[in-house]
All heavy atoms as an XYZ file, in Angstrom:
702
protein
N      93.698     96.381    111.745
C      94.999     96.105    111.174
C      95.890     97.313    111.469
O      95.444     98.444    111.404
C      94.840     95.872    109.662
C      96.123     95.970    108.887
S      95.960     95.821    107.084
C      95.054     94.324    106.889
N      97.115     97.047    111.770
C      98.088     98.112    111.994
C      98.605     98.616    110.643
O      98.719     97.840    109.699
C      99.239     97.537    112.840
C     100.267     98.573    113.181
O      99.954     99.478    113.982
O     101.378     98.495    112.634
N      98.910     99.891    110.564
C      99.419    100.492    109.315
C     100.589     99.683    108.766
O     100.683     99.458    107.562
C      99.839    101.942    109.578
C     100.336    102.667    108.357
C      99.452    103.342    107.523
C     101.690    102.676    108.024
C      99.899    104.013    106.386
C     102.150    103.345    106.900
C     101.244    104.011    106.092
O     101.694    104.661    104.972
N     101.478     99.238    109.644
C     102.664     98.486    109.208
C     102.319     97.103    108.670
O     103.167     96.452    108.063
C     103.682     98.373    110.347
C     104.268     99.721    110.692
O     104.513    100.550    109.819
N     104.476     99.959    111.972
N     101.096     96.661    108.883
C     100.663     95.364    108.369
C     100.078     95.465    106.967
O      99.781     94.443    106.354
C      99.622     94.743    109.306
C     100.175     94.327    110.647
C      99.084     93.816    111.557
O      98.050     94.468    111.738
N      99.297     92.644    112.132
N      99.930     96.687    106.465
C      99.458     96.837    105.086
C     100.445     96.147    104.146
O     101.659     96.215    104.366
C      99.358     98.311    104.704
C      98.208     99.110    105.303
C      98.373    100.592    104.970
C      96.877     98.604    104.797
N      99.944     95.500    103.108
C     100.857     94.882    102.137
C     101.787     95.951    101.545
O     101.374     97.106    101.363
C      99.921     94.326    101.070
C      98.590     94.202    101.728
C      98.538     95.287    102.764
N     103.019     95.573    101.237
C     103.981     96.543    100.687
C     103.469     97.280     99.451
O     103.736     98.464     99.289
C     105.204     95.689    100.349
C     105.109     94.518    101.277
C     103.638     94.268    101.467
N     102.707     96.591     98.596
C     102.246     97.267     97.379
C     101.281     98.414     97.700
O     101.131     99.336     96.904
C     101.634     96.283     96.368
C     100.227     95.823     96.681
C      99.135     96.488     96.140
C     100.000     94.717     97.485
C      97.836     96.059     96.404
C      98.711     94.291     97.761
C      97.627     94.962     97.219
N     100.671     98.383     98.870
C      99.815     99.496     99.301
C     100.649    100.533    100.040
O     100.575    101.719     99.741
C      98.653     99.000    100.202
C      97.710     98.119     99.389
C      97.897    100.190    100.801
C      96.633     97.444    100.212
N     101.454    100.077    101.002
C     102.289    101.009    101.774
C     103.195    101.843    100.882
O     103.420    103.015    101.130
C     103.158    100.237    102.773
C     102.606    100.154    104.148
C     103.618     99.731    105.203
N     104.749     98.976    104.746
C     104.838     97.644    104.739
N     103.833     96.913    105.167
N     105.926     97.042    104.323
N     103.726    101.238     99.819
C     104.685    101.910     98.947
C     104.036    102.566     97.729
O     104.719    103.155     96.904
C     105.751    100.908     98.501
C     106.536    100.339     99.670
C     107.340     99.100     99.317
O     107.394     98.714     98.128
O     107.917     98.509    100.257
N     102.724    102.479     97.624
C     102.010    103.025     96.472
C     102.044    104.546     96.461
O     101.885    105.201     97.487
C     100.553    102.556     96.497
O      99.816    103.189     95.475
N     102.254    105.092     95.268
C     102.185    106.541     95.076
C     100.772    106.991     94.727
O     100.506    108.177     94.603
C     103.140    106.977     93.955
C     104.581    106.746     94.332
O     104.954    106.899     95.483
N     105.398    106.368     93.362
N      99.877    106.043     94.543
C      98.503    106.346     94.148
C      97.673    106.785     95.358
O      96.878    107.703     95.266
C      97.867    105.139     93.433
C      98.575    104.936     92.088
C      96.361    105.325     93.252
C      98.184    103.687     91.354
N      97.910    106.140     96.494
C      97.130    106.441     97.684
C      97.803    107.511     98.532
O      99.017    107.522     98.688
C      96.943    105.179     98.547
C      96.244    104.069     97.837
C      96.923    102.904     97.516
C      94.914    104.177     97.480
C      96.282    101.863     96.855
C      94.272    103.153     96.807
C      94.957    102.000     96.497
N      96.981    108.395     99.098
C      97.495    109.380    100.052
C      97.732    108.665    101.382
O      97.247    107.540    101.597
C      96.483    110.518    100.276
O      95.318    109.969    100.908
C      96.104    111.214     98.968
N      98.434    109.321    102.286
C      98.640    108.739    103.618
C      97.296    108.520    104.317
O      97.098    107.495    104.964
C      99.541    109.635    104.472
C     101.019    109.511    104.135
C     101.549    108.088    104.240
O     101.378    107.427    105.291
O     102.147    107.615    103.243
N      96.382    109.459    104.172
C      95.058    109.313    104.796
C      94.306    108.113    104.239
O      93.607    107.420    104.977
C      94.226    110.583    104.617
C      94.687    111.698    105.534
O      95.368    111.452    106.527
N      94.324    112.919    105.195
N      94.441    107.870    102.942
C      93.777    106.707    102.334
C      94.405    105.408    102.832
O      93.707    104.429    103.097
C      93.833    106.797    100.812
C      92.950    107.890    100.266
C      93.189    108.223     98.808
O      94.302    107.975     98.290
O      92.263    108.756     98.184
N      95.709    105.402    102.999
C      96.387    104.208    103.531
C      95.946    103.945    104.965
O      95.706    102.799    105.352
C      97.904    104.383    103.446
C      98.422    104.396    102.018
C      99.908    104.703    101.977
C     100.386    104.900    100.550
N     101.819    105.216    100.478
N      95.809    105.014    105.748
C      95.336    104.874    107.125
C      93.912    104.328    107.131
O      93.570    103.446    107.922
C      95.434    106.222    107.870
C      96.909    106.566    108.106
C      94.649    106.203    109.178
C      97.169    107.994    108.551
N      93.081    104.818    106.223
C      91.707    104.331    106.109
C      91.693    102.834    105.782
O      90.914    102.070    106.354
C      90.966    105.119    105.027
C      89.474    104.936    105.037
C      88.790    105.695    103.916
C      88.695    107.167    104.218
N      87.821    107.874    103.247
N      92.574    102.405    104.885
C      92.666    100.982    104.544
C      93.110    100.155    105.756
O      92.649     99.042    105.956
C      93.640    100.769    103.378
C      93.126    101.158    102.000
C      94.265    101.196    100.996
C      92.028    100.203    101.528
N      93.989    100.717    106.559
C      94.504     99.992    107.728
C      93.462     99.856    108.827
O      93.589     98.991    109.700
C      95.740    100.702    108.261
N      92.422    100.658    108.795
C      91.418    100.641    109.860
C      90.328     99.593    109.668
O      89.413     99.507    110.478
C      90.792    102.035    110.003
C      91.771    103.052    110.529
C      91.209    104.460    110.550
O      90.241    104.775    109.865
N      91.832    105.312    111.343
N      90.443     98.787    108.635
C      89.424     97.759    108.393
C      89.497     96.695    109.494
O      90.566     96.388    110.009
C      89.592     97.134    106.989
C      88.357     96.350    106.610
C      90.844     96.283    106.918
C      88.262     96.046    105.138
N      88.325     96.178    109.872
C      88.273     95.177    110.937
C      88.740     93.811    110.470
O      89.407     93.085    111.190
C      86.854     95.078    111.492
C      86.443     96.308    112.270
C      85.055     96.182    112.849
O      84.581     95.045    113.072
O      84.435     97.229    113.082
N      88.363     93.457    109.248
C      88.797     92.169    108.688
C      88.908     92.300    107.175
O      88.168     93.072    106.556
C      87.836     91.039    109.044
C      86.508     91.117    108.328
C      85.703     89.832    108.457
N      84.489     89.890    107.666
C      84.415     89.599    106.364
N      85.486     89.205    105.712
N      83.261     89.678    105.716
N      89.809     91.546    106.611
C      89.966     91.547    105.157
C      88.847     90.726    104.525
O      88.361     89.768    105.130
C      91.319     90.948    104.769
C      92.539     91.790    105.102
C      93.807     91.017    104.769
C      92.515     93.105    104.361
N      88.448     91.094    103.314
C      87.441     90.281    102.613
C      87.978     88.874    102.356
O      89.187     88.681    102.179
C      87.240     91.020    101.286
C      87.815     92.373    101.478
C      88.861     92.247    102.543
N      87.089     87.921    102.335
C      87.483     86.540    102.055
C      87.758     86.389    100.559
O      87.278     87.198     99.752
C      86.359     85.564    102.444
O      85.231     85.810    101.595
C      85.976     85.710    103.905
N      88.510     85.347    100.182
C      88.724     85.100     98.747
C      87.407     84.978     97.979
O      87.295     85.453     96.855
C      89.516     83.790     98.714
C      90.261     83.793    100.013
C      89.307     84.433    101.002
N      86.404     84.381     98.592
C      85.093     84.240     97.941
C      84.468     85.624     97.705
O      83.904     85.888     96.644
C      84.168     83.357     98.781
C      82.813     83.168     98.192
N      82.603     82.431     97.050
C      81.605     83.648     98.563
C      81.310     82.452     96.750
N      80.680     83.190     97.661
N      84.565     86.507     98.691
C      84.022     87.861     98.547
C      84.745     88.627     97.437
O      84.130     89.389     96.694
C      84.128     88.632     99.866
C      83.206     88.119    100.948
C      83.474     88.732    102.304
O      84.644     89.012    102.637
O      82.498     88.943    103.035
N      86.055     88.407     97.333
C      86.848     89.055     96.279
C      86.414     88.528     94.913
O      86.192     89.301     93.982
C      88.363     88.843     96.512
C      89.165     89.345     95.331
C      88.801     89.532     97.804
N      86.267     87.216     94.796
C      85.850     86.608     93.530
C      84.482     87.114     93.084
O      84.230     87.277     91.890
C      85.810     85.080     93.634
C      87.186     84.450     93.656
O      88.167     85.134     93.287
O      87.283     83.274     94.055
N      83.603     87.363     94.049
C      82.245     87.804     93.728
C      82.214     89.122     92.955
O      81.291     89.355     92.180
C      81.402     87.950     94.995
C      80.938     86.611     95.538
O      81.058     85.586     94.826
O      80.441     86.597     96.683
N      83.190     90.004     93.159
C      83.131     91.307     92.482
C      83.707     91.274     91.070
O      83.523     92.226     90.317
C      83.812     92.428     93.296
C      85.321     92.245     93.333
C      83.209     92.561     94.674
C      86.077     93.519     93.635
N      84.390     90.196     90.701
C      85.015     90.160     89.370
C      83.996     90.142     88.240
O      84.338     90.457     87.109
C      85.984     88.970     89.217
O      85.271     87.756     89.407
C      87.145     89.069     90.208
N      82.752     89.805     88.547
C      81.721     89.800     87.502
C      80.994     91.146     87.392
O      80.198     91.334     86.471
C      80.719     88.677     87.755
O      80.081     88.875     88.995
N      81.266     92.075     88.310
C      80.667     93.409     88.182
C      81.199     94.055     86.904
O      82.398     93.977     86.627
C      81.028     94.282     89.386
C      80.478     93.856     90.738
C      81.035     94.747     91.842
C      78.957     93.910     90.723
N      80.330     94.681     86.113
C      80.755     95.209     84.808
C      82.004     96.090     84.855
O      82.911     95.911     84.050
C      79.539     96.003     84.326
C      78.385     95.366     85.015
C      78.902     94.905     86.349
N      82.087     97.021     85.814
C      83.248     97.924     85.843
C      84.539     97.202     86.224
O      85.617     97.565     85.759
C      83.004     99.120     86.776
C      82.896     98.791     88.243
C      81.483     98.487     88.735
O      80.588     98.204     87.914
O      81.278     98.534     89.957
N      84.429     96.152     87.021
C      85.616     95.380     87.416
C      85.993     94.417     86.294
O      87.165     94.298     85.921
C      85.362     94.617     88.732
C      84.948     95.571     89.859
C      86.575     93.798     89.117
C      85.954     96.639     90.206
N      85.011     93.745     85.730
C      85.239     92.802     84.633
C      85.935     93.502     83.460
O      86.901     92.995     82.899
C      83.900     92.202     84.195
C      84.023     91.173     83.102
C      84.399     89.865     83.395
C      83.754     91.506     81.773
C      84.509     88.918     82.393
C      83.870     90.558     80.757
C      84.243     89.270     81.075
O      84.367     88.345     80.080
N      85.434     94.677     83.127
C      86.002     95.469     82.033
C      87.450     95.843     82.321
O      88.323     95.743     81.461
C      85.154     96.742     81.884
C      85.184     97.366     80.524
C      84.193     98.529     80.464
O      82.978     98.273     80.438
O      84.671     99.669     80.445
N      87.700     96.266     83.546
C      89.048     96.654     83.953
C      90.013     95.466     83.860
O      91.137     95.595     83.363
C      88.980     97.152     85.396
C      89.882     98.280     85.827
C      89.460     98.807     87.171
C      91.313     97.954     85.798
N      89.575     94.316     84.333
C      90.430     93.126     84.317
C      90.769     92.699     82.892
O      91.883     92.285     82.605
C      89.757     91.976     85.067
C      89.594     92.166     86.573
C      88.787     91.020     87.163
C      90.944     92.286     87.250
N      89.808     92.809     81.997
C      90.026     92.387     80.614
C      90.790     93.411     79.791
O      91.400     93.067     78.784
C      88.696     92.053     79.945
C      88.134     90.750     80.454
O      88.877     89.825     80.766
N      86.830     90.670     80.580
N      90.770     94.658     80.201
C      91.444     95.716     79.442
C      92.963     95.606     79.514
O      93.659     96.089     78.621
C      90.993     97.082     79.942
N      93.473     94.963     80.550
C      94.924     94.949     80.749
C      95.505     93.543     80.814
O      96.508     93.312     81.481
C      95.281     95.745     82.015
C      94.867     97.181     81.907
C      93.700     97.617     82.505
C      95.611     98.073     81.169
C      93.290     98.941     82.389
C      95.215     99.398     81.034
C      94.059     99.826     81.649
N      94.888     92.614     80.083
C      95.415     91.249     80.026
C      96.820     91.312     79.426
O      97.039     91.929     78.389
C      94.492     90.331     79.195
C      93.165     90.135     79.917
C      95.162     88.992     78.905
C      92.127     89.365     79.135
N      97.766     90.700     80.119
C      99.143     90.665     79.628
C      99.991     91.834     80.077
O     101.190     91.853     79.849
N      99.386     92.832     80.712
C     100.153     93.978     81.217
C      99.856     94.127     82.706
O      99.034     94.947     83.119
C      99.790     95.252     80.453
C     100.694     96.427     80.803
O     101.465     96.319     81.780
O     100.617     97.444     80.098
N     100.520     93.297     83.498
C     100.256     93.230     84.938
C     100.481     94.572     85.632
O      99.729     94.955     86.514
C     101.142     92.147     85.575
C     100.741     91.787     86.980
C      99.377     91.128     87.073
O      98.949     90.411     86.166
N      98.672     91.372     88.146
N     101.504     95.302     85.223
C     101.806     96.589     85.854
C     100.668     97.590     85.645
O     100.210     98.233     86.592
C     103.117     97.141     85.294
O     103.388     98.402     85.858
N     100.192     97.716     84.408
C      99.087     98.631     84.111
C      97.808     98.162     84.808
O      97.044     98.975     85.326
C      98.862     98.735     82.610
N      97.606     96.861     84.845
C      96.421     96.300     85.509
C      96.433     96.662     86.989
O      95.426     97.131     87.523
C      96.415     94.786     85.328
C      95.238     94.092     85.954
C      95.319     92.591     85.636
N      94.197     91.901     86.190
C      94.291     91.008     87.162
N      95.462     90.695     87.679
N      93.222     90.410     87.622
N      97.582     96.465     87.642
C      97.684     96.789     89.067
C      97.470     98.276     89.318
O      96.797     98.663     90.277
C      99.041     96.342     89.624
C      99.147     94.835     89.708
O      98.153     94.119     89.733
N     100.370     94.346     89.749
N      98.025     99.113     88.463
C      97.854    100.563     88.601
C      96.376    100.931     88.504
O      95.859    101.685     89.333
C      98.662    101.313     87.530
O     100.050    101.041     87.742
C      98.413    102.803     87.582
N      95.686    100.379     87.509
C      94.275    100.720     87.323
C      93.385    100.121     88.415
O      92.376    100.725     88.785
C      93.810    100.318     85.919
C      94.294    101.273     84.887
N      95.544    101.207     84.329
C      93.716    102.368     84.359
C      95.705    102.203     83.485
N      94.611    102.926     83.482
N      93.765     98.972     88.950
C      93.022     98.424     90.082
C      93.186     99.327     91.297
O      92.227     99.571     92.036
C      93.483     96.994     90.397
C      93.018     95.916     89.428
C      93.709     94.589     89.721
C      91.500     95.747     89.483
N      94.393     99.852     91.509
C      94.605    100.774     92.628
C      93.819    102.067     92.423
O      93.256    102.610     93.379
C      96.095    101.071     92.810
C      96.859     99.897     93.387
C      98.307    100.225     93.660
O      98.652    101.342     94.018
N      99.178     99.231     93.493
N      93.771    102.538     91.197
C      92.991    103.751     90.911
C      91.500    103.508     91.174
O      90.799    104.383     91.695
C      93.221    104.223     89.473
C      94.604    104.811     89.195
C      94.836    104.962     87.693
C      94.768    106.151     89.904
N      91.024    102.322     90.811
C      89.621    101.975     91.067
C      89.374    101.890     92.569
O      88.360    102.387     93.081
C      89.268    100.643     90.381
C      87.811    100.306     90.434
C      87.032    101.364     89.702
C      85.629    100.965     89.396
N      84.881    102.073     88.800
N      90.299    101.277     93.290
C      90.173    101.186     94.745
C      90.158    102.576     95.371
O      89.411    102.842     96.314
C      91.324    100.362     95.321
N      90.960    103.484     94.824
C      90.995    104.870     95.307
C      89.620    105.524     95.152
O      89.165    106.238     96.045
C      92.072    105.645     94.554
C      92.269    107.070     95.041
C      93.398    107.727     94.247
C      93.676    109.123     94.728
N      94.491    109.150     95.951
N      88.947    105.260     94.041
C      87.597    105.789     93.830
C      86.655    105.295     94.930
O      85.858    106.069     95.468
C      87.041    105.352     92.472
C      87.682    105.998     91.280
C      87.122    105.442     89.973
O      85.964    104.961     89.948
O      87.857    105.472     88.966
N      86.746    104.011     95.242
C      85.894    103.454     96.294
C      86.226    104.079     97.648
O      85.332    104.375     98.438
C      86.015    101.932     96.358
C      85.300    101.224     95.234
C      85.982    100.427     94.335
C      83.922    101.357     95.078
C      85.323     99.784     93.298
C      83.248    100.714     94.046
C      83.953     99.923     93.161
O      83.294     99.296     92.147
N      87.506    104.292     97.914
C      87.907    104.930     99.171
C      87.338    106.336     99.280
O      86.904    106.764    100.348
C      89.435    104.993     99.290
C      90.133    103.704     99.692
C      91.640    103.883     99.629
C      89.700    103.272    101.082
N      87.351    107.056     98.172
C      86.826    108.419     98.179
C      85.324    108.445     98.452
O      84.795    109.446     98.918
C      87.179    109.123     96.866
C      88.661    109.415     96.765
C      89.101    109.871     95.384
O      88.396    109.738     94.400
N      90.309    110.424     95.321
N      84.654    107.319     98.174
C      83.221    107.184     98.476
C      83.000    106.468     99.812
O      81.892    106.014    100.099
C      82.515    106.399     97.368
C      82.366    107.204     96.098
O      82.395    108.445     96.162
O      82.219    106.576     95.026
N      84.078    106.319    100.602
C      84.040    105.634    101.906
C      83.577    104.188    101.815
O      82.959    103.659    102.736
C      83.182    106.414    102.913
C      83.888    107.667    103.366
O      85.097    107.648    103.615
N      83.161    108.760    103.447
N      83.862    103.535    100.703
C      83.560    102.118    100.519
C      84.858    101.320    100.708
O      85.409    100.752     99.767
C      82.970    101.877     99.134
C      81.641    102.562     98.919
C      81.088    102.259     97.540
O      81.020    101.095     97.136
N      80.702    103.300     96.817
N      85.327    101.298    101.948
C      86.625    100.692    102.255
C      86.635     99.199    101.940
O      87.606     98.681    101.387
C      87.014    100.959    103.730
C      88.357    100.326    104.061
C      87.044    102.459    104.002
N      85.553     98.513    102.272
C      85.485     97.075    102.011
C      85.604     96.792    100.510
O      86.331     95.887    100.101
C      84.183     96.506    102.570
C      84.150     94.996    102.541
O      85.080     94.373    103.104
O      83.209     94.429    101.954
N      84.909     97.573     99.711
C      84.973     97.395     98.257
C      86.377     97.720     97.743
O      86.889     97.034     96.847
C      83.918     98.271     97.590
C      83.725     97.971     96.146
S      83.115     96.294     95.885
C      82.896     96.331     94.123
N      87.004     98.731     98.297
C      88.377     99.069     97.906
C      89.305     97.895     98.169
O      90.126     97.539     97.310
C      88.850    100.314     98.648
N      89.170     97.278     99.318
C      89.995     96.115     99.637
C      89.735     94.964     98.670
O      90.670     94.291     98.235
C      89.748     95.636    101.077
C      90.714     96.243    102.045
C      90.433     97.168    103.016
C      92.115     95.958    102.156
N      91.584     97.478    103.685
C      92.619     96.742    103.196
C      92.978     95.131    101.464
C      93.966     96.726    103.555
C      94.315     95.099    101.822
C      94.796     95.879    102.861
N      88.478     94.728     98.341
C      88.167     93.642     97.403
C      88.873     93.864     96.068
O      89.443     92.936     95.496
C      86.653     93.525     97.196
C      85.927     92.996     98.403
C      84.428     92.990     98.201
C      83.685     92.592     99.457
N      82.228     92.671     99.289
N      88.858     95.103     95.592
C      89.532     95.425     94.318
C      91.036     95.209     94.460
O      91.683     94.640     93.581
C      89.210     96.866     93.886
C      90.059     97.281     92.701
C      87.725     96.983     93.553
N      91.601     95.633     95.563
C      93.054     95.493     95.769
C      93.490     94.037     95.890
O      94.624     93.705     95.550
C      93.477     96.267     97.023
C      93.413     97.780     96.896
C      93.601     98.424     98.250
C      94.444     98.283     95.895
N      92.603     93.193     96.351
C      92.964     91.783     96.559
C      92.683     90.878     95.377
O      92.937     89.683     95.423
C      92.244     91.246     97.807
C      92.684     91.893     99.128
C      91.808     91.409    100.277
C      94.152     91.604     99.410
N      92.196     91.468     94.289
C      91.936     90.664     93.076
C      93.254     90.088     92.579
O      94.246     90.729     92.510
C      91.261     91.515     91.969
C      89.831     91.831     92.372
C      91.306     90.791     90.621
C      89.089     92.717     91.392
């Protein structure tokens, strides 16, 4: 994926560094909707999703922070799954 093809919410995010955005852009393929759905039952993701019901802005911020953690562990695919929830 080209850097310019990153979704605006990632390109314009203040949470990710430029290097992290470049890392996200280097993925070969995006996870499928089924792959994204599969992670919602993981305890740390499930907890995060339920903690911010009704506050979409805070939910998105915390999902990006979680994705950043995965990026720091070089788990780019998992970071994308979190971002696409």
